[in-house]
All heavy atoms as TSV, in Angstrom:
chain	resi	resn	atom	element	x	y	z
A	1	MET	N	N	27.372	86.009	-15.447
A	1	MET	CA	C	26.258	85.523	-16.222
A	1	MET	C	C	26.537	85.933	-17.667
A	1	MET	O	O	26.986	87.016	-18.000
A	1	MET	CB	C	24.957	86.107	-15.802
A	1	MET	CG	C	24.476	85.676	-14.441
A	1	MET	SD	S	24.026	83.970	-14.539
A	1	MET	CE	C	23.239	83.766	-13.038
A	2	PRO	N	N	26.347	84.969	-18.590
A	2	PRO	CA	C	26.485	85.362	-20.064
A	2	PRO	C	C	25.383	86.236	-20.459
A	2	PRO	O	O	24.294	86.257	-19.887
A	2	PRO	CB	C	26.426	84.002	-20.727
A	2	PRO	CG	C	25.626	83.120	-19.806
A	2	PRO	CD	C	25.969	83.632	-18.440
A	3	PHE	N	N	25.651	87.004	-21.525
A	3	PHE	CA	C	24.620	87.891	-22.077
A	3	PHE	C	C	24.100	87.135	-23.246
A	3	PHE	O	O	24.725	86.646	-24.082
A	3	PHE	CB	C	25.248	89.218	-22.505
A	3	PHE	CG	C	24.319	90.019	-23.343
A	3	PHE	CD1	C	23.273	90.756	-22.711
A	3	PHE	CD2	C	24.486	90.055	-24.709
A	3	PHE	CE1	C	22.516	91.515	-23.486
A	3	PHE	CE2	C	23.557	90.753	-25.526
A	3	PHE	CZ	C	22.559	91.561	-24.895
A	4	TRP	N	N	22.746	87.063	-23.320
A	4	TRP	CA	C	22.001	86.501	-24.402
A	4	TRP	C	C	21.270	87.567	-25.200
A	4	TRP	O	O	20.372	88.191	-24.603
A	4	TRP	CB	C	20.970	85.447	-23.973
A	4	TRP	CG	C	21.652	84.260	-23.325
A	4	TRP	CD1	C	21.902	84.011	-22.012
A	4	TRP	CD2	C	22.165	83.140	-24.061
A	4	TRP	NE1	N	22.537	82.811	-21.873
A	4	TRP	CE2	C	22.693	82.165	-23.020
A	4	TRP	CE3	C	22.245	82.781	-25.409
A	4	TRP	CZ2	C	23.268	81.029	-23.422
A	4	TRP	CZ3	C	22.718	81.533	-25.741
A	4	TRP	CH2	C	23.318	80.704	-24.775
A	5	ALA	N	N	21.639	87.840	-26.359
A	5	ALA	CA	C	20.892	88.714	-27.271
A	5	ALA	C	C	19.462	88.266	-27.511
A	5	ALA	O	O	19.270	87.033	-27.336
A	5	ALA	CB	C	21.628	89.005	-28.536
A	6	PRO	N	N	18.608	89.116	-27.843
A	6	PRO	CA	C	17.202	88.692	-28.128
A	6	PRO	C	C	17.253	87.561	-29.164
A	6	PRO	O	O	17.807	87.582	-30.225
A	6	PRO	CB	C	16.519	89.946	-28.650
A	6	PRO	CG	C	17.280	91.013	-28.139
A	6	PRO	CD	C	18.767	90.610	-28.017
A	7	GLY	N	N	16.566	86.453	-28.796
A	7	GLY	CA	C	16.485	85.253	-29.749
A	7	GLY	C	C	17.724	84.386	-29.576
A	7	GLY	O	O	17.753	83.331	-30.284
A	8	GLY	N	N	18.761	84.820	-28.784
A	8	GLY	CA	C	19.972	84.031	-28.705
A	8	GLY	C	C	19.818	82.677	-28.041
A	8	GLY	O	O	20.506	81.698	-28.327
A	9	ARG	N	N	18.838	82.577	-27.200
A	9	ARG	CA	C	18.564	81.316	-26.474
A	9	ARG	C	C	17.989	80.230	-27.441
A	9	ARG	O	O	17.943	79.110	-27.077
A	9	ARG	CB	C	17.602	81.453	-25.303
A	9	ARG	CG	C	18.015	82.653	-24.360
A	9	ARG	CD	C	18.776	82.228	-23.155
A	9	ARG	NE	N	18.336	81.147	-22.410
A	9	ARG	CZ	C	19.072	80.532	-21.497
A	9	ARG	NH1	N	20.276	81.057	-21.303
A	9	ARG	NH2	N	18.618	79.533	-20.827
A	10	ALA	N	N	17.632	80.679	-28.644
A	10	ALA	CA	C	17.130	79.697	-29.567
A	10	ALA	C	C	18.133	78.750	-30.000
A	10	ALA	O	O	17.902	77.634	-30.547
A	10	ALA	CB	C	16.565	80.371	-30.796
A	11	SER	N	N	19.468	78.955	-29.828
A	11	SER	CA	C	20.533	78.135	-30.122
A	11	SER	C	C	20.691	76.908	-29.089
A	11	SER	O	O	21.483	76.033	-29.433
A	11	SER	CB	C	21.847	78.860	-30.257
A	11	SER	OG	O	22.217	79.421	-29.000
A	12	LEU	N	N	20.096	77.020	-27.946
A	12	LEU	CA	C	20.311	76.023	-26.923
A	12	LEU	C	C	20.071	74.543	-27.450
A	12	LEU	O	O	20.813	73.676	-27.124
A	12	LEU	CB	C	19.442	76.300	-25.665
A	12	LEU	CG	C	20.020	77.293	-24.761
A	12	LEU	CD1	C	19.127	77.565	-23.599
A	12	LEU	CD2	C	21.451	77.052	-24.374
A	13	PRO	N	N	18.958	74.276	-28.076
A	13	PRO	CA	C	18.779	72.822	-28.657
A	13	PRO	C	C	19.954	72.440	-29.465
A	13	PRO	O	O	20.327	71.250	-29.345
A	13	PRO	CB	C	17.451	72.908	-29.380
A	13	PRO	CG	C	16.755	74.107	-28.734
A	13	PRO	CD	C	17.834	75.121	-28.442
A	14	THR	N	N	20.460	73.265	-30.251
A	14	THR	CA	C	21.642	72.857	-31.105
A	14	THR	C	C	22.839	72.564	-30.297
A	14	THR	O	O	23.570	71.627	-30.532
A	14	THR	CB	C	21.871	73.982	-32.166
A	14	THR	OG1	O	20.749	74.148	-32.944
A	14	THR	CG2	C	23.108	73.669	-33.069
A	15	LEU	N	N	23.064	73.439	-29.278
A	15	LEU	CA	C	24.234	73.225	-28.388
A	15	LEU	C	C	24.136	71.935	-27.591
A	15	LEU	O	O	25.118	71.309	-27.209
A	15	LEU	CB	C	24.404	74.409	-27.455
A	15	LEU	CG	C	24.813	75.731	-28.028
A	15	LEU	CD1	C	24.773	76.767	-26.940
A	15	LEU	CD2	C	26.132	75.653	-28.654
A	16	ARG	N	N	22.924	71.362	-27.404
A	16	ARG	CA	C	22.704	70.212	-26.563
A	16	ARG	C	C	22.734	68.967	-27.436
A	16	ARG	O	O	22.659	67.841	-26.908
A	16	ARG	CB	C	21.373	70.354	-25.843
A	16	ARG	CG	C	21.425	71.453	-24.712
A	16	ARG	CD	C	20.121	71.668	-24.161
A	16	ARG	NE	N	20.165	72.696	-23.145
A	16	ARG	CZ	C	19.084	73.318	-22.647
A	16	ARG	NH1	N	17.904	73.030	-23.070
A	16	ARG	NH2	N	19.219	74.181	-21.649
A	17	GLU	N	N	22.742	69.108	-28.778
A	17	GLU	CA	C	22.734	67.913	-29.607
A	17	GLU	C	C	24.081	67.107	-29.490
A	17	GLU	O	O	25.067	67.681	-29.313
A	17	GLU	CB	C	22.514	68.309	-31.062
A	17	GLU	CG	C	21.098	68.764	-31.395
A	17	GLU	CD	C	20.945	69.105	-32.854
A	17	GLU	OE1	O	21.821	68.756	-33.702
A	17	GLU	OE2	O	20.055	69.802	-33.160
A	18	HIS	N	N	23.917	65.848	-29.737
A	18	HIS	CA	C	25.135	64.992	-29.777
A	18	HIS	C	C	25.931	65.330	-31.055
A	18	HIS	O	O	25.449	65.462	-32.151
A	18	HIS	CB	C	24.745	63.506	-29.915
A	18	HIS	CG	C	25.830	62.533	-29.913
A	18	HIS	ND1	N	26.717	62.345	-28.908
A	18	HIS	CD2	C	26.242	61.785	-30.933
A	18	HIS	CE1	C	27.618	61.491	-29.251
A	18	HIS	NE2	N	27.405	61.052	-30.506
A	19	LEU	N	N	27.271	65.554	-30.974
A	19	LEU	CA	C	28.100	65.979	-31.943
A	19	LEU	C	C	29.226	64.939	-32.234
A	19	LEU	O	O	30.315	65.366	-32.703
A	19	LEU	CB	C	28.759	67.293	-31.631
A	19	LEU	CG	C	27.831	68.480	-31.331
A	19	LEU	CD1	C	28.502	69.670	-30.809
A	19	LEU	CD2	C	27.070	68.796	-32.673
A	20	GLY	N	N	28.930	63.692	-32.013
A	20	GLY	CA	C	29.902	62.669	-32.336
A	20	GLY	C	C	31.050	62.733	-31.275
A	20	GLY	O	O	30.787	62.752	-30.055
A	21	PRO	N	N	32.278	62.813	-31.766
A	21	PRO	CA	C	33.356	62.813	-30.845
A	21	PRO	C	C	33.641	64.216	-30.114
A	21	PRO	O	O	34.543	64.259	-29.297
A	21	PRO	CB	C	34.574	62.450	-31.673
A	21	PRO	CG	C	34.258	63.003	-33.012
A	21	PRO	CD	C	32.763	62.798	-33.102
A	22	VAL	N	N	32.842	65.192	-30.403
A	22	VAL	CA	C	32.877	66.527	-29.786
A	22	VAL	C	C	32.000	66.606	-28.599
A	22	VAL	O	O	30.839	66.327	-28.708
A	22	VAL	CB	C	32.668	67.617	-30.750
A	22	VAL	CG1	C	32.727	68.977	-30.130
A	22	VAL	CG2	C	33.618	67.548	-31.967
A	23	HIS	N	N	32.468	66.912	-27.442
A	23	HIS	CA	C	31.688	67.114	-26.188
A	23	HIS	C	C	31.848	68.576	-25.629
A	23	HIS	O	O	32.866	68.911	-25.238
A	23	HIS	CB	C	32.155	66.126	-25.162
A	23	HIS	CG	C	32.090	64.657	-25.616
A	23	HIS	ND1	N	30.903	63.930	-25.563
A	23	HIS	CD2	C	33.041	63.823	-26.176
A	23	HIS	CE1	C	31.135	62.728	-26.030
A	23	HIS	NE2	N	32.399	62.658	-26.492
A	24	LEU	N	N	30.734	69.229	-25.690
A	24	LEU	CA	C	30.672	70.659	-25.292
A	24	LEU	C	C	30.380	70.656	-23.831
A	24	LEU	O	O	29.697	69.806	-23.178
A	24	LEU	CB	C	29.620	71.373	-25.930
A	24	LEU	CG	C	29.723	71.530	-27.449
A	24	LEU	CD1	C	28.527	72.247	-28.112
A	24	LEU	CD2	C	31.002	72.161	-27.873
A	25	ALA	N	N	30.978	71.623	-23.073
A	25	ALA	CA	C	30.747	71.828	-21.671
A	25	ALA	C	C	30.597	73.292	-21.440
A	25	ALA	O	O	31.231	74.126	-22.157
A	25	ALA	CB	C	31.887	71.218	-20.869
A	26	GLY	N	N	29.860	73.731	-20.429
A	26	GLY	CA	C	29.781	75.050	-20.043
A	26	GLY	C	C	28.340	75.463	-19.562
A	26	GLY	O	O	27.379	74.795	-19.949
A	27	ASP	N	N	28.227	76.522	-18.826
A	27	ASP	CA	C	26.974	76.942	-18.345
A	27	ASP	C	C	26.081	77.620	-19.426
A	27	ASP	O	O	24.894	77.787	-19.164
A	27	ASP	CB	C	27.118	77.810	-17.137
A	27	ASP	CG	C	27.820	79.104	-17.415
A	27	ASP	OD1	O	28.365	79.300	-18.543
A	27	ASP	OD2	O	27.918	79.961	-16.470
A	28	TYR	N	N	26.690	77.946	-20.572
A	28	TYR	CA	C	25.860	78.425	-21.650
A	28	TYR	C	C	24.822	77.515	-22.189
A	28	TYR	O	O	23.891	77.945	-22.927
A	28	TYR	CB	C	26.805	79.010	-22.766
A	28	TYR	CG	C	27.630	77.870	-23.335
A	28	TYR	CD1	C	27.133	77.008	-24.348
A	28	TYR	CD2	C	28.920	77.606	-22.785
A	28	TYR	CE1	C	27.938	76.049	-24.881
A	28	TYR	CE2	C	29.698	76.646	-23.369
A	28	TYR	CZ	C	29.288	75.768	-24.337
A	28	TYR	OH	O	30.005	74.856	-24.803
A	29	GLN	N	N	24.925	76.132	-21.874
A	29	GLN	CA	C	24.028	75.246	-22.308
A	29	GLN	C	C	22.863	75.103	-21.444
A	29	GLN	O	O	21.904	74.317	-21.642
A	29	GLN	CB	C	24.687	73.816	-22.432
A	29	GLN	CG	C	25.746	73.795	-23.441
A	29	GLN	CD	C	26.408	72.361	-23.446
A	29	GLN	OE1	O	25.599	71.448	-23.693
A	29	GLN	NE2	N	27.644	72.249	-23.303
A	30	LEU	N	N	22.794	75.775	-20.298
A	30	LEU	CA	C	21.830	75.615	-19.288
A	30	LEU	C	C	20.809	76.761	-19.376
A	30	LEU	O	O	21.078	77.834	-19.832
A	30	LEU	CB	C	22.513	75.506	-17.871
A	30	LEU	CG	C	23.611	74.480	-17.852
A	30	LEU	CD1	C	24.344	74.623	-16.558
A	30	LEU	CD2	C	23.027	73.060	-17.995
A	31	ASP	N	N	19.685	76.483	-18.685
A	31	ASP	CA	C	18.606	77.592	-18.656
A	31	ASP	C	C	19.027	78.606	-17.686
A	31	ASP	O	O	18.686	79.798	-17.963
A	31	ASP	CB	C	17.288	76.890	-18.228
A	31	ASP	CG	C	16.747	75.967	-19.313
A	31	ASP	OD1	O	16.852	76.344	-20.469
A	31	ASP	OD2	O	16.256	74.936	-18.918
A	32	MET	N	N	19.664	78.331	-16.548
A	32	MET	CA	C	20.011	79.303	-15.586
A	32	MET	C	C	21.535	79.059	-15.241
A	32	MET	O	O	21.821	78.198	-14.526
A	32	MET	CB	C	19.196	79.133	-14.329
A	32	MET	CG	C	19.401	80.359	-13.371
A	32	MET	SD	S	19.125	81.860	-14.250
A	32	MET	CE	C	17.986	82.611	-13.219
A	33	PRO	N	N	22.439	79.743	-15.919
A	33	PRO	CA	C	23.844	79.517	-15.861
A	33	PRO	C	C	24.415	79.759	-14.483
A	33	PRO	O	O	23.918	80.680	-13.699
A	33	PRO	CB	C	24.463	80.511	-16.818
A	33	PRO	CG	C	23.404	80.939	-17.666
A	33	PRO	CD	C	22.173	80.781	-16.943
A	34	SER	N	N	25.348	78.996	-13.928
A	34	SER	CA	C	26.097	79.269	-12.692
A	34	SER	C	C	27.463	78.490	-12.724
A	34	SER	O	O	27.638	77.672	-13.594
A	34	SER	CB	C	25.219	78.672	-11.601
A	34	SER	OG	O	25.275	77.188	-11.535
A	35	LEU	N	N	28.265	78.897	-11.846
A	35	LEU	CA	C	29.591	78.280	-11.821
A	35	LEU	C	C	29.600	76.770	-11.494
A	35	LEU	O	O	30.254	75.942	-12.082
A	35	LEU	CB	C	30.509	79.022	-10.826
A	35	LEU	CG	C	31.993	78.601	-10.774
A	35	LEU	CD1	C	32.684	78.683	-12.099
A	35	LEU	CD2	C	32.700	79.449	-9.753
A	36	ALA	N	N	28.653	76.466	-10.531
A	36	ALA	CA	C	28.536	75.061	-10.126
A	36	ALA	C	C	28.052	74.199	-11.339
A	36	ALA	O	O	28.527	73.100	-11.517
A	36	ALA	CB	C	27.597	74.934	-8.958
A	37	ASP	N	N	27.122	74.722	-11.992
A	37	ASP	CA	C	26.554	73.977	-13.244
A	37	ASP	C	C	27.608	73.897	-14.315
A	37	ASP	O	O	27.675	72.940	-15.068
A	37	ASP	CB	C	25.312	74.618	-13.771
A	37	ASP	CG	C	24.120	74.413	-12.839
A	37	ASP	OD1	O	24.124	73.436	-12.001
A	37	ASP	OD2	O	23.170	75.310	-12.816
A	38	ALA	N	N	28.480	74.894	-14.430
A	38	ALA	CA	C	29.547	74.860	-15.426
A	38	ALA	C	C	30.465	73.727	-15.102
A	38	ALA	O	O	30.974	72.977	-15.938
A	38	ALA	CB	C	30.248	76.179	-15.578
A	39	ALA	N	N	30.835	73.618	-13.796
A	39	ALA	CA	C	31.759	72.557	-13.305
A	39	ALA	C	C	31.157	71.261	-13.596
A	39	ALA	O	O	31.811	70.285	-14.014
A	39	ALA	CB	C	32.110	72.748	-11.885
A	40	SER	N	N	29.852	71.015	-13.294
A	40	SER	CA	C	29.219	69.786	-13.482
A	40	SER	C	C	29.096	69.470	-14.895
A	40	SER	O	O	29.266	68.249	-15.346
A	40	SER	CB	C	27.750	69.871	-12.950
A	40	SER	OG	O	27.725	70.015	-11.493
A	41	SER	N	N	28.911	70.421	-15.776
A	41	SER	CA	C	28.834	70.214	-17.223
A	41	SER	C	C	30.204	69.708	-17.655
A	41	SER	O	O	30.262	68.775	-18.475
A	41	SER	CB	C	28.471	71.477	-17.907
A	41	SER	OG	O	28.548	71.385	-19.289
A	42	GLY	N	N	31.265	70.357	-17.242
A	42	GLY	CA	C	32.607	69.875	-17.537
A	42	GLY	C	C	32.964	68.455	-17.144
A	42	GLY	O	O	33.566	67.664	-17.829
A	43	GLU	N	N	32.398	68.128	-16.012
A	43	GLU	CA	C	32.655	66.750	-15.467
A	43	GLU	C	C	31.952	65.709	-16.305
A	43	GLU	O	O	32.501	64.713	-16.671
A	43	GLU	CB	C	32.213	66.683	-14.007
A	43	GLU	CG	C	32.487	65.280	-13.340
A	43	GLU	CD	C	32.170	65.391	-11.845
A	43	GLU	OE1	O	31.154	66.017	-11.457
A	43	GLU	OE2	O	32.853	64.660	-11.104
A	44	ARG	N	N	30.736	66.073	-16.694
A	44	ARG	CA	C	29.838	65.173	-17.542
A	44	ARG	C	C	30.589	64.999	-18.907
A	44	ARG	O	O	30.625	63.830	-19.472
A	44	ARG	CB	C	28.439	65.728	-17.734
A	44	ARG	CG	C	27.582	65.300	-16.586
A	44	ARG	CD	C	26.110	65.563	-16.940
A	44	ARG	NE	N	25.836	66.916	-17.421
A	44	ARG	CZ	C	25.654	68.020	-16.648
A	44	ARG	NH1	N	25.725	67.899	-15.331
A	44	ARG	NH2	N	25.447	69.162	-17.158
A	45	ALA	N	N	31.108	66.097	-19.468
A	45	ALA	CA	C	31.750	65.981	-20.705
A	45	ALA	C	C	33.091	65.113	-20.631
A	45	ALA	O	O	33.316	64.275	-21.480
A	45	ALA	CB	C	32.137	67.412	-21.267
A	46	ALA	N	N	33.736	65.243	-19.533
A	46	ALA	CA	C	35.005	64.425	-19.359
A	46	ALA	C	C	34.555	63.022	-19.243
A	46	ALA	O	O	35.279	62.100	-19.869
A	46	ALA	CB	C	35.745	64.961	-18.136
A	47	GLU	N	N	33.531	62.691	-18.580
A	47	GLU	CA	C	33.087	61.231	-18.430
A	47	GLU	C	C	32.718	60.765	-19.818
A	47	GLU	O	O	32.988	59.548	-20.148
A	47	GLU	CB	C	32.002	61.173	-17.440
A	47	GLU	CG	C	32.381	61.438	-15.976
A	47	GLU	CD	C	31.174	61.549	-14.992
A	47	GLU	OE1	O	30.052	61.688	-15.494
A	47	GLU	OE2	O	31.450	61.687	-13.900
A	48	GLN	N	N	32.086	61.553	-20.644
A	48	GLN	CA	C	31.664	61.139	-21.910
A	48	GLN	C	C	32.845	60.828	-22.776
A	48	GLN	O	O	32.955	59.853	-23.563
A	48	GLN	CB	C	30.709	62.131	-22.576
A	48	GLN	CG	C	29.429	62.230	-21.948
A	48	GLN	CD	C	28.510	63.400	-22.431
A	48	GLN	OE1	O	29.145	64.352	-23.042
A	48	GLN	NE2	N	27.277	63.276	-22.155
A	49	VAL	N	N	33.930	61.789	-22.707
A	49	VAL	CA	C	35.117	61.529	-23.494
A	49	VAL	C	C	35.819	60.205	-23.009
A	49	VAL	O	O	36.239	59.391	-23.930
A	49	VAL	CB	C	36.097	62.713	-23.316
A	49	VAL	CG1	C	37.497	62.331	-23.801
A	49	VAL	CG2	C	35.490	63.918	-23.921
A	50	LEU	N	N	35.907	60.011	-21.709
A	50	LEU	CA	C	36.571	58.741	-21.242
A	50	LEU	C	C	35.786	57.544	-21.727
A	50	LEU	O	O	36.331	56.502	-22.099
A	50	LEU	CB	C	36.652	58.797	-19.754
A	50	LEU	CG	C	37.703	59.742	-19.117
A	50	LEU	CD1	C	37.622	59.814	-17.662
A	50	LEU	CD2	C	39.056	59.305	-19.586
A	51	ALA	N	N	34.414	57.514	-21.622
A	51	ALA	CA	C	33.567	56.436	-22.142
A	51	ALA	C	C	33.820	56.145	-23.626
A	51	ALA	O	O	33.961	55.017	-24.065
A	51	ALA	CB	C	32.169	56.651	-21.827
A	52	SER	N	N	33.873	57.254	-24.356
A	52	SER	CA	C	34.166	57.095	-25.816
A	52	SER	C	C	35.447	56.484	-26.127
A	52	SER	O	O	35.651	55.767	-27.086
A	52	SER	CB	C	33.857	58.431	-26.586
A	52	SER	OG	O	34.905	59.301	-26.327
A	53	LEU	N	N	36.559	56.929	-25.344
A	53	LEU	CA	C	37.815	56.324	-25.571
A	53	LEU	C	C	37.882	54.875	-25.317
A	53	LEU	O	O	38.653	54.192	-25.989
A	53	LEU	CB	C	38.815	57.168	-24.712
A	53	LEU	CG	C	39.091	58.498	-25.195
A	53	LEU	CD1	C	40.047	59.207	-24.194
A	53	LEU	CD2	C	39.669	58.649	-26.503
A	54	SER	N	N	37.119	54.464	-24.336
A	54	SER	CA	C	37.147	53.003	-23.890
A	54	SER	C	C	36.428	52.133	-24.947
A	54	SER	O	O	36.554	50.971	-25.025
A	54	SER	CB	C	36.663	52.832	-22.538
A	54	SER	OG	O	35.290	53.088	-22.493
A	55	ARG	N	N	35.529	52.787	-25.786
A	55	ARG	CA	C	34.777	52.016	-26.801
A	55	ARG	C	C	35.576	51.869	-28.122
A	55	ARG	O	O	35.162	51.111	-28.983
A	55	ARG	CB	C	33.460	52.655	-27.045
A	55	ARG	CG	C	32.437	52.548	-25.864
A	55	ARG	CD	C	31.090	53.068	-26.328
A	55	ARG	NE	N	31.076	54.468	-26.679
A	55	ARG	CZ	C	30.724	55.511	-25.959
A	55	ARG	NH1	N	30.322	55.276	-24.713
A	55	ARG	NH2	N	30.733	56.705	-26.372
A	56	GLN	N	N	36.593	52.631	-28.264
A	56	GLN	CA	C	37.352	52.596	-29.535
A	56	GLN	C	C	38.173	51.468	-29.575
A	56	GLN	O	O	38.835	51.043	-28.623
A	56	GLN	CB	C	38.194	53.943	-29.705
A	56	GLN	CG	C	37.265	55.171	-29.878
A	56	GLN	CD	C	38.168	56.372	-30.071
A	56	GLN	OE1	O	39.386	56.345	-30.142
A	56	GLN	NE2	N	37.467	57.524	-30.122
A	57	PRO	N	N	38.314	50.818	-30.803
A	57	PRO	CA	C	39.263	49.699	-30.914
A	57	PRO	C	C	40.712	50.100	-30.815
A	57	PRO	O	O	41.039	51.216	-31.184
A	57	PRO	CB	C	38.953	49.124	-32.323
A	57	PRO	CG	C	38.240	50.195	-33.017
A	57	PRO	CD	C	37.679	51.106	-32.063
A	58	SER	N	N	41.505	49.254	-30.170
A	58	SER	CA	C	42.915	49.692	-29.999
A	58	SER	C	C	43.814	49.120	-31.100
A	58	SER	O	O	43.508	48.387	-31.878
A	58	SER	CB	C	43.424	49.128	-28.629
A	58	SER	OG	O	43.044	47.807	-28.417
């Protein structure tokens, strides 16, 4: 489990914002981190990357 300093969880909304072509993944974005959720987060980020690549003009 990651360590969150007092007030550190206040960064979660920022971590969850759309960042254009940058896709973050990891359990640090979740309310209750776990390995399964980290894997799911990575899978979602990969799907977003693939979708964004298919939208770009060739």
